[in-house]
MIVOFI-87148 format. One record per residue: residue in one letter; x, y, z of N, C-alpha, C in turn. Coordinates in steps of 0.001 Angstrom, whole numbers, plus 524288, in hexadecimal, padded with zeros to 5 digits. Layout:
aXYZXYZXYZ
...
END
This chain:
m64960D50E5DC6D8644A6D5138DC327642CDD5699DC102
g642B1D5A06DC53F640C4D5F78DC4E363A6AD6045DC47C
e6387DD6475DC42F63330D652CDC393631E4D660DDBE08
g62D53D6389DBD1262AA0D6402DB71E62CB8D5F01DB373
k63181D5AD6DB52B6322CD579FDB17A62F08D5158DB452
v62D88D5143DB861629DAD4E1CDB9DE62413D506FDBBF3
d6201FD4E47DB8F861ADBD4FD4DB99761724D4ABBDB91B
f6155FD47FBDBCF061201D4446DBBD960CDED4636DBA98
g60B15D4BC2DBC1B605B0D4E47DBD1E60402D4CFDDC201
r5FFF3D4FFADC1255FD0ED509EDC6375F95AD4C80DC8BF
l5F699D4803DC3C25F3F6D4528DC5DE5F6ECD3FC2DC3CF
l5F7D6D3D18DC9485F9D8D3757DC7D25F670D34ECDCB39
t5F711D2EE8DC8525F266D2B40DC9955F6DCD2726DCB11
a5F4AED24D7DD01C5F798D1FEADD28A5F432D1B40DD083
m5F535D1985DCCD55F2B5D15BEDC9095F21BD10FEDCB65
a5ECBDD0E60DCB585EB5AD0906DCC725EDBBD05D0DC9D8
t5EFEFD00BDDCB715F085CFD75DC85E5EE22CF82ADC763
p5EBB3CF934DC23A5E7A9CF48FDBF965E861CEF69DC177
f5E587CED3DDC3615E6E5CE694DC3015E2ECCE365DC085
t5E279CDEBCDBF165E04FCDBB5DBCA15DCBECD97BDC19E
d5D85CCD724DC03B5D506CD331DC41A5D7F9CCF41DC83D
d5DBE2CCE8DDC42C5DFA0CCABADC8665E4A5CCC56DC9AF
g5E4A0CD1FCDC92F5E951CD3FCDCC555ED2CCD5C5DC9B7
q5EC79CD4CEDC50A5F21FCD5D1DC23C5F22ACDB4DDBF78
l5F65BCDDEBDBD795F63ACE365DBC805F2DACE2C9DB71C
d5EFBACE667DB6065EC5FCE7D4DB1745EF12CEBCDDAE24
l5F1F3CE9DCDAA8B5F473CEE3DDA7145F1D5CF03CDA3B2
p5EC30CEE8DDA12F5E9A5CF29DD9E0D5E5EECF5E5DA010
a5E5B8CF457DA5335E220CF793DA9455E61BCFCDCDAA5B
v5EA45CFB6ADAAB55EF7CCFF34DACAB5EE7DD0334DA81C
d5EE3DD0199DA3F75ED63D0630D9F225E92CD08B3D9EFC
r5E481D065CDA02F5DFDCD0909DA0B15DFE8D0CDBDA45A
l5E1E7D0C70DA99F5E1EBD0F23DADDB5E5CFD14C9DACD9
v5E9F3D12BBDA9115EDE3D16C0DAA465EB5DD1C31DA415
d5E847D1854DA10D5E5F6D1CF5D9D715E2CDD1FD1DA086
r5DF2BD1E02DA4355DA39D2152DA79A5DD3AD24EADAA87
l5E147D22BFDABE05E393D26AEDB0CC5E670D2C83DAD17
i5E91ED2AFCDA8815E99ED2F14DA59B5E513D326BDA403
e5E241D2FD3DA1F55DD65D31C0D9E745DA93D35CCDA316
t5DBA1D34D9DA86E5D830D3778DAB525DBAFD3B41DAF0E
g5E05AD3BF0DADE75E3D3D40D5DAF855E884D4050DB191
t5EA59D39DEDB28A5EDB5D38FADB5EF5F2E3D3AE4DB311
t5F745D3E07DB59D5FBFAD3F29DB39560025D3B7BDB376
g5FF7AD36FFDB83E603FCD3395DB9B060173D2F41DBCCE
i60236D2B31DBB0660168D2647DBCD460481D23AFDC0A2
v603E5D2239DC4B66067FD2001DC87B6061FD1A5CDC949
v609B3D16CADC7A260897D1081DC6DC60B11D0F10DCB75
a6087AD0A1DDCD92609D6D0755DD08660A62D0ABFDD690
g606F7D0E55DD83D605F1D1099DDC116040BD0D4BDDFE9
t6019ED0F23DE5025FE38D0D61DE8A95FA08D0BA2DE629
t5F62CD105DDE2745F2EDD0EE7DDFE85F263D0A7DDDCF5
g5F7E3D0A04DDAA85F7ECD054ADD7CD5FA92D010ADDA65
e5F8A8D0032DDE405F94ACFB8ADE1C75FE48CF9ADDE2C2
s602A5CFD41DE22060891CFAFCDE0DB609AFCF86DDE5A6
p6077BCF74BDEA1360A21CF19ADED68608F9CEDFCDEC11
t60481CED1BDE74A60476CE77EDE66360602CE7EEDDF7A
l608B8CEA0EDDE8960A37CE963DD88C61023CE874DD89A
s6105ECE36ADD5D161658CE0CDDD63961973CE5BADD355
h61EDDCE5B3DD3D5623D4CE83DDCFF5623DBCE7F3DCB0E
e62108CE470DC8C8620D2CE311DC32261B25CE53CDC21E
e61643CE4B0DC3C86123FCE7D0DC2EB612DBCED24DC223
k614DFCEFC8DC6DE61742CF534DC6C761A26CF76ADC167
l61D48CF3D6DBFC9620B2CF5FFDBA9561C88CF51FDB739
q6194DCF117DB66A614F5CEF13DB16461197CF467DB1DB
l61093CF6E2DB63560C8FCFB56DB7AB60ECCCFFCCDB5C5
f61320D00D6DB6CA617B2D06B1DB3D06165CD04FDDAEDC
e61861D01E1DACFD61899D00DDDA74C61333D0223DA472
r60FC4CFEF0DA4E76092CCFF8CDA47C60870D0485DA368
v609D0D06B2DA89760684D0CDDDA8B560903D1149DA56A
l60FC9D0FD1DA54B61256D1357DA1F861089D13D9D9C0E
g60F85D0DA2D999E60E06D0CF3D94516093CD0E12D927E
r60648D1066D96BB600FED106ED96A95FFF6D17D3D95F9
a6029FD1958D9AC3603ACD1FB0D9B196056CD20F9D976B
k60949D1F84D92D060B56D21DBD8F0760CFAD26D9D9049
g60F78D27D6D94996101ED2E54D945760C15D3199D96F9
r606BDD30A2D96846023ED3307D98A760298D351AD9DCE
a604F5D3285DA01E604DDD32D6DA59560962D317CDA7FE
a60B68D329BDAC1661067D3286DAE9460F69D2C45DB1EE
v612AED28FFDB13D61279D2536DB3CE616B6D2459DB82D
i61509D2311DBDC6617BCD2366DC1D0616E0D1DB4DC441
a61B0FD1AF5DC52C61C22D16ABDC6E361D15D1722DCD32
g619C2D137DDCFFD61925D131EDD41061D31D0E37DD7C2
t6222BD0FEBDD669626C8D0B89DD91262857D0C6EDDE14
g62583D0E26DE1C2626EDD0E19DE682625AED0A65DE96D
s62908D0776DEF1162725D03DCDF15462A39D054FDF683
n62955D01E1DFB0262B93D01BEDFFD36314ACFEE8DFF96
d63327CFE41DFA4D63832CFC09DFBDF63C98D00A8DF674
t63F38D0247DF98764254D058FDF45A6453ED03EEDF0D3
r6476ACFE97DF1C36494CCFC36DECE664561CFAF8DE824
a640CCCF8C2DE9F563D3FCF73FDE6B563A9ECFB39DE386
t63AD4D01E5DE6CD637F4D05FCDE4D163D5AD0701DDF5A
v64196D06BFDE07764665D090BDDD0A64578D0545DD899
a644FED0003DD95C6444ACFBAFDD52A63EBECFCCDDD101
l63AA3CFE4BDD3D163652CFE7EDCF9A6372ED049DDCD63
t6399CD0842DD0C063949D0E13DCD4E63C29D0D4DDCA2A
r6411FD0A3FDC9A4643B0D0974DC52B640E8D07DFDC114
e63EC2D035ADC20F63B1CD0049DBCB763889D0382DBB92
a634B6D069EDBE65630CED0AD4DBCD26330AD0E57DB8A1
e637E1D1080DBA026397BD154DDB74863C19D12ACDB2CD
a63D6FD0CAADB1FC63F3BD0B2DDAD9A63A1ED0ABFDA9A4
l63649D0983DABB262FD6D09D6DA90162EB3D0D1EDA4E4
g6307FD1231DA88D630F8D17B8DA5C462AEAD19BEDA87D
v62A67D1A67DACA6625EFD1C57DB06862841D2216DB105
d624E0D2556DB29E62606D2A65DB2AD62781D2D38DB878
g625F7D2A76DBC2D627A2D2B07DC142626EBD2791DC3A9
i628D8D271FDC9E162971D22A6DCD0E62464D2513DD3C2
m62218D2260DD50461ED8D2436DDA4662158D2086DDDF4
l624BBD2112DE1A9625A5D1E9ADE5C26227ED1F80DE9F5
v62051D1ABCDECEE61D3ED1C3EDF2A061FC5D1C3BDF60C
c61F02D1DA6DFB3062326D1DCDDFF6462244D172BE01BE
p6274ED15BFE01C262780D0F97E046B623FDD0F8FE088B
y62157D0A36E07A561BCCD0903E0C5961D05D0540E0E8E
y61C6DD042EE13A061C36CFF0BE18016210CD0015E1A7F
n625AED01C8E181F62A1AD00B2E1A0E62A48D06ADE1DC6
k62753D0ACEE1DB7627A3D0F36E208462D9FD117FE2097
p62E74D1301E1BC66347DD1545E1D2D634BFD1AF3E1FFA
s63966D1BC5E202063A08D21A7E2351638D6D2669E1EE2
q63973D2BB6E1FA4639D5D2F0AE1B0963E46D2E8BE18F3
e64331D2D75E1A9E6478ED2D1BE199B648DDD283CE15B8
g645BAD23A3E1774644D3D1E81E144F64185D2033E0EFA
l63D60D247BE0FCB639CFD2536E0A5263C67D27ABE0743
y63F83D2B3BE08C764305D2EB3E066A647A0D2B32E0325
q6482AD2842E050D64D54D238DE034164A3BD2178DFE46
h645B7D1FF5E0080643D3D1C47DFC7264221D1E03DF6E9
f63F88D23A3DF8B963DE4D25E9DF38E64283D2756DF069
r64724D2914DF22364AADD2BCCDEE9164DEBD27F6DEE2E
a64E26D2197DF0806516CD1DF7DECE464E2FD1CC1DE7D1
a6491ED1C63DE874646EFD1AEBDE378645C6D2000DDFE7
a64562D244EDE1096469FD285ADDD5964B4FD2881DD9B5
e64E70D2754DDD7565393D26DADDAD76551BD23EEDD6D0
a650C1D1F3ADD738651C2D1B5CDD40A64ED0D1BFEDCE57
t64D14D20D6DCD5564935D21ACDC9BB64B50D2748DC681
h64A95D27E7DC21264B89D2CDEDC00764542D2F90DC055
l641ADD2CA2DC04A63CECD2E97DC08D63A83D30F9DC4BD
p636DDD350DDC38963556D3852DC82E630BDD33C8DCB9A
v63274D3641DD118630A4D32A7DD49B62BE8D362EDD7BF
m62876D326BDD912623ECD34C1DDD286241CD322EDE238
v62498D336BDE4D1624DFD3094DEC1261ED1D3180DEDBB
y61D31D2D55DF03161758D2C28DF10461755D2B7ADF739
n6156AD2ECFDF97861408D2E76E004560EC7D2D73E002C
v60DADD2822E027660719D2747E049A608C8D2410E089E
p60960D26D7E0D79609C3D24A1E127660496D20B9E1441
g6011CD235CE12435FC9BD1E90E13FD5FD0DD18A4E121F
r600A6D1936E0E0160104D1243E0ABC60674D111AE0CC6
t6097ED13E1E0DA960F56D1331E0EC061290D12BDE145E
g60F72D1524E17C960FD4D14F5E1DB061407D198AE1EE9
v61631D1CAEE1AAE619F1D20E9E1C0B618E1D253DE1A25
n6191CD29B9E1B4961924D2EBBE184961DE2D3186E17E6
l61DF8D3319E110D62230D340DE0F7C6223BD3BBFE1124
s62504D3D74E140762415D40F0E15EA62525D45B9E12EB
a622D4D49A3E142F62505D4DC3E10B762A60D5015E0FDB
a62CF3D4FF5E139F63266D502CE144B63575D4DCCE108B
t633BFD474BE10EC6364DD448DE0DE363555D43D3E07B8
t62FB9D4593E056262EA3D4741E0154630A4D4B39DFE94
l63295D4DC2E024E63559D53B6E003D63BCDD526EDFF4B
r63CA2D4F41E02586420AD4CB6E0067641E9D4A98DFB7B
l63E76D46C5DFC0463F55D4320DF6A763DF5D466CDF2AB
a63AB3D4ABBDF29C639FED4FDADEDB263F24D5087DEBD2
e643C0D50F9DEEE164878D5339DED3264B76D4DE3DEB1F
v6498ED4954DEA2964B47D44F8DE66F64ABBD4647DE15C
d64E55D4726DDD9264C2FD4A7BDD83E64831D4736DD592
n646A0D4146DD506640F1D3FC7DD28B63DB1D3F31DD585
i63D6FD40B8DD9B963821D3F97DDD61635ECD4609DDD3B
v63213D4682DD9DF62FD7D4A52DD78062955D4AA1DDA3C
c62795D4824DDC8362273D47B5DDF2F62179D446CDE3C8
v61D14D4493DE64F61B5ED41E1DEC046156CD40E3DEB09
k61462D3B73DEA7A60DF4D3A79DEB3B60D7DD3A25DF10B
e609A9D3DFCDF27860A4DD3F01DF8B560476D3D07DFA42
a60426D38CBDFDAA5FFA3D3662DFEBC5FF8CD3708E0419
g601E5D38B2E07C4600D9D38C8E0B965FD48D3B5DE0EEF
g5F9AFD3DF0E0CC85F4E9D4089E0E795F569D44A8E11BE
d5FB81D478BE111D5FCD9D4D45E14B65FD14D50D1E1235
l5F9D0D54BAE11C55FA31D5A43E0DBD5FEBDD5CCDE1060
g60027D5D75E143D60457D5F7AE16AD60943D5E6FE1482
q609EDD5947E144260EA2D5576E11BE60EECD56ADE0D7C
i60AA7D56B1E090B60B84D58B1E052060C5BD5DE2E033C
a60993D6213E06D460ACFD6752E046C61114D6775E0697
e6129BD64EAE0AB9618D6D66C9E0B1761C43D649FE070B
i61AF4D600EE055961CF5D5F09E010961D8BD6146DFC9A
v61821D6270DFB586183DD6736DF74B61BA1D6C39DF71B
e61B0FD6E7EDFC2E61DFCD7363DFE27623B1D7305DFCFD
r6259AD6EABDFE6B62A7BD6DEFDFDF862F11D6B31DFAC2
a62A3BD681BDF7B162E0FD6602DF42C630B4D68EDDEE55
p6340ED66B0DED7D63786D68F6DE87063420D6A4DDE4DC
e6345DD6DC7DE10963262D6FB5DDC526313CD6B69DD8DA
g62C32D69A1DD81F62CD2D659DDD35962B8FD605ADD66F
f62B4BD6011DDB77629A2D5AD6DDE5B6239CD5CF0DDED6
r62167D564DDDC7F61B36D5813DDD2E619C8D5441DE103
l6144FD55F7DE3F961218D5237DE77860C50D5107DE5A4
y60B68D4BD4DE4F860649D4991DE38E60251D477DDE8CD
s5FE3BD4807DE7F75FB62D461DDED135FA16D4105DEA6C
g5FBC2D3CD8DEF6D5FA1DD3749DEF165F58DD35C8DEE9E
d5F28BD39AADF1605EC06D3871DF33B5EA10D3B8EDEFC8
d5E512D3A21DEE225E160D3D80DE9BA5DE7BD4179DEED9
k5DCB8D3FFEDF19A5DA89D43FBDF5315DCFCD4815DF763
l5E242D47DCDF7C55E4FED4BD6DF89E5E89DD4E5EDF3E6
f5E589D4DA3DEFDC5E89DD4EF8DEB975E82AD5518DEA8A
l5E310D572CDEA9E5E155D5CD8DE9975E440D5F51DEF2A
p5E49BD5F13DF3F45E720D61A6DF7965EB69D6027DF72D
t5EDFED5CD6DF3CA5F4B3D5D36DF3AF5F4BFD6145DEEC0
l5F2CBD61E3DEB165F475D65ABDE6EC5F403D6A7BDE9B8
a5EEB2D6B83DEDF05EE6CD6FB6DEF925F320D7294DF37A
v5F68CD6E9FDF46E5FD0BD70E7DF8365FFD3D70FDDF3FA
g5FF77D6F13DEFF9604BAD6FDCDEB2D605D9D6A40DE983
g60346D65ABDE96D6053CD6170DE74160362D60FBDE1D8
y60570D5D2ADDEC160560D5D13DD95D600DAD59CEDD676
g60058D5617DD9135FCDBD527DDD7165FB65D4EA8DDAF4
v5F990D49B3DD8345F76CD43E4DDA4C5F87AD3F5BDD822
v5F92DD3BCDDDB9F5F981D3642DD9DC5F4DFD343CDDA7F
s5F09CD3353DD8455EC2AD31D0DDA0C5EA27D2D69DD8B9
v5E5DED2B2EDDBE35E3B1D26ABDDABA5DDF9D26C1DD7F1
a5DC2DD2AC4DDAE15D674D2D46DD7995D5E5D2D6DDD1E0
s5D985D2F93DD0CC5DA99D313DDCAF65DA46D2D16DC6CA
h5DA64D27B9DC79C5D97CD247BDC4A15D2D7D23F0DC485
l5CFFAD2674DC7AA5CA32D2740DC6805C81ED2CE0DC490
v5CAE5D30D6DC7295C9BDD364FDC6C05CE4AD3A04DC41A
g5D272D3855DC0725D657D3AF3DBEF05D3D3D4017DBCAF
r5CF5BD4009DB8E15CF41D4546DB64A5CCF2D48E6DBA47
e5C9BDD478ADBED45C7ACD4AD9DC2C65CCF2D4CA1DC5BA
m5D054D4A7DDC78F5D47AD4C04DCA105D8BAD4FACDC645
t5D8BED4E81DC25D5DB32D5176DBE9D5D90DD5765DBF05
q5D32FD5723DBDD55D100D5C80DBE445D0F0D5F2EDC360
m5D139D5B71DC83E5D39DD5F02DCD195D850D60C3DCDE8
i5DBACD5E80DCBF65E0DED6083DCB195E1F2D64E2DC6ED
q5DE5AD6514DC2BA5DE97D6A26DC0415DC95D6DE2DC188
a5D966D6D15DC38C5D499D71BCDC8015D89ED72F7DCC64
f5DB92D7132DCE7A5DEBAD7261DD2865E412D75C2DCF39
l5E594D73E2DCC445EA68D75E2DC8BA5E88AD7BDADC6DE
s5E38AD7C3EDC4F65E168D80E1DC31E5DEDDD857EDC727
g5E010D82C3DCADB5DE1BD8704DCF3E5D7EED85C3DD137
q5D5EBD81FCDCF765CF9CD813DDD0165D001D7E05DD477
v5D180D808BDD93F5D224D7D17DDECE5CC58D7AABDDFEA
a5C896D7D75DE0A15C3EDD7BE3DE1105C1ACD7756DDE63
e5C3EDD77A2DD9E45C0EED7287DD55D5C46BD6EB3DD6F9
a5CA97D6F47DD7CA5CD62D6BD1DD93D5CBC2D6809DDEE6
a5C9B6D6AD6DE22C5C6EED6935DE8265C337D65CEDE664
s5C00CD696BDE3625BAD4D6503DE1625BBA8D613DDDFEC
w5BF3BD5FBBDDBA65C076D5AF3DDA325C27AD572FDDE08
h5C535D59C7DE1375C815D5532DE5095C397D530EDE8F3
r5C009D5700DEABA5BC6DD54E1DEDAF5B85DD51ECDEB20
r5B811D522FDE6945B409D4EB3DE3B25B6DCD497EDE2ED
l5BB2DD498DDE1645BE8FD4504DE2495C0CFD427DDE6DC
l5BFF7D4466DEAB35C30DD43A8DEF2C5BF46D3DB4DF278
p5BAD7D3D4EDF04F5B915D37C6DF2085BC2BD327EDEEE3
l5BD1CD33CDDEB075BFF6D2FAADE8055C666D2EE7DEAD2
f5C7A9D3321DEAE15CD48D339ADED0C5CCD3D3063DF259
e5C8FDD3026DF54D5C8B2D2E58DFA175C880D289BDF952
g5C2C2D2883DF5C65C0F6D22C1DF5565C4A0D1EB7DF381
l5C7ABD20F5DF00B5CB53D1D08DEDB05D0A3D1B1ADF1CB
f5CF58D1C22DF6DE5D2EAD1B1CDFB515CF85D1884E001F
w5CAB4D17C7DFFCF5C7B1D14C4E02D05CA38D0EFFE04FA
t5CB3BD0E25E013A5CFD5D080DE015C5D431D097DDFE19
s5D80AD0440DFFF55DD9ED04CBDFC965DE1FD0717DF85E
s5E0A9D0A55DF6195E0E8D0CA5DF11F5E425D07ADDEDE1
p5E2ECD0643DE95B5E09CD0893DE6555DB08D03EFDE577
v5D7EBD02DFDE9175D40CCFFDADE8F05CF3CD023EDE68E
l5CD84D05A5DE9DA5C8FBD0968DE5B15C9E0D0C17DE1EE
l5CE97D0E68DE1485D03ED0E93DDBA05CF05D0B61DD69F
k5CF93D05FBDD8465D0A6D01B5DD43C5CA4BD013EDD470
t5C690D012FDD7CF5C0E8D0147DD8945BE7FD04D6DD3B2
g5C044D0A18DD56B5BEF2D0EA7DD2A15C01BD0FCDDCC6C
l5C3F8D0CCADCBD75C75AD0C26DC5ED5C2C2D08F2DC344
a5C17DD04B6DC5225BE36D00CADC2F25B896D0406DC28F
m5B68BD06CBDC5525B208D08CBDC5CA5B161D0CD9DC13D
v5B58BD0F3ADC0BC5B5E2D12E8DBB4C5B75BD10BFDB66F
g5B8E9D0AB9DB61C5B884D0A01DB0655BF10D07C4DAFF3
y5C22FD09D4DB3D15C795D07D4DB2BA5C9E0D02EBDB719
p5C81FCFFA2DB6855C9B6CF9CFDB9D25CFF4CF96EDB93A
v5D145CF8F7DBF725D67DCF778DBE025D7E7CF3DFDC21C
g5D29ECF05DDC2DC5D3A1CEB22DC6C65D3A6CEC05DCC59
p5D5F7CE749DCE6E5D5DECE789DD4735D99CCEA9FDD754
v5D9E4CE920DDBBC5DEFDCEBABDDE575E204CE5C3DE0BC
r5E5D9CE659DE1915E87BCE182DE4035EA13CE21FDEA69
l5E885CDCEEDEB305E8C2CDC84DF1CC5EE9FCDD05DF264
p5EEA5CE108DF8205EB64CDFE3DFB715E77CCE340DFBCD
l5E5FCCE779DF7CB5E272CEAD1DF66B5DCC6CE6CCDF50D
v5D7F5CE99EDF6895D2E0CE656DF4835D004CE95ADF238
e5CB40CE7C1DF1365C793CEBB0DEF045C586CEE1DDF290
a5C290CF20EDF27C5BF00CF4DCDF60E5BA96CF212DF704
p5B6ADCF2BFDFAEB5B325CEFDEDFD105AEC4CF33CDF931
q5AB77CF0B7DF9DA5A612CF19ADF5305A3A8CF895DF66A
k5A33ACF7B5DFB0A5A0DCCFD84DFD005A44ED0122DFB25
m5A8DBD0153DFC745ACD8D04F9DFAFB5AE4DD05F8DF66C
v5ACE2D0207DF1A55ABE9D0326DEBCC5A7B4D0584DEADC
e5A37CD047BDED7259EEFD06BDDEBA859F64D0DC7DED02
d5A120D0DE2DF20F5A19CD132DDF47A5A641D171DDEF76
f5A95ED1276DED0A5ACC2D1667DEB265AB50D17A2DE48F
r5A83AD14A4DE4425A575D1534DDD255A22FD19E8DDE0C
r5A004D1A3EDE31A59CE5D1EB1DE34F59F63D2480DE25F
i5A4ABD23C4DE53A5A7EFD28ADDE3F25A8FAD2956DDD76
l5A9CDD2502DDB235AAB4D257CDD5555A5CBD2652DD208
e5A084D26E4DD53559D0FD27B6DD2C559D05D2E02DD381
e59C95D2EC0DD7ED59D2CD3574DD96D5A04FD3817DD5E2
l5A4C9D35E8DD38A5A849D3853DD1125A7CCD37F7DCB21
r5A2C8D34B8DC9965A072D3376DC4E95A51ED2FB9DC2B3
l5A818D2D19DC47B5ACB9D2A29DC2145A9D0D24F6DBFAF
v5A5BAD2222DC33C5A23DD1D7DDC19859C7AD1F5CDBFEA
END
């Protein structure tokens, strides 16, 4: 693929999946949310990731979402389809279907629950990447999957022609720096954790796959621009100001409080699906105070 051919931009959003009150996909709300994200600085939309409640989306619902987001984005932002699962054959099949719909890229999470070895992880990602011509982002999130994709395995995968970036949410800046230092030219590292985004930029990371950008996309764009223009103190000030939100969003399982927050700022996206449940009232009130402090409500 080579450097320069693939650029999802620096601020990607792992989009929440809007549901109706009775738990069906809310496609008109998808349209409104896509518009909001693009208007507030999102350069790429990750659809049907963890924040999109992918474990409770059916195969058909994922395809519906990919198609709807593509139609609404109309080339204004990259559309990256979350097609990974813990079944390599199913991952390959959904990846091919997503490519046929016309998405711009694929995100593949580490297989969860079955705890493959590093060699198993490598073979899984390679098989899925070889099933598509699209650029692929691999996604390491050991807190959710039970397995860490090591720096060494990430670097092996970076040699696969169309694996062009990694979303790193392992919480280890040492691992992040090692990948950045040793990766081939053009391979990009995205933080998968809002609160580690600025430190990740500082060690050479490229961007973020964000949850908070649903609510503070403009502010995060300003933080990025400040850092890239050498205004490091200003970027750090933004980071510290936004940190309570970055942390508050994960007081309980994501995207519970994200959906609560979107409703508070006038972009309701409905409930979460079981086994996720709404946050307790006291937590909701405390979260509202964070949004008030940021003048979002």
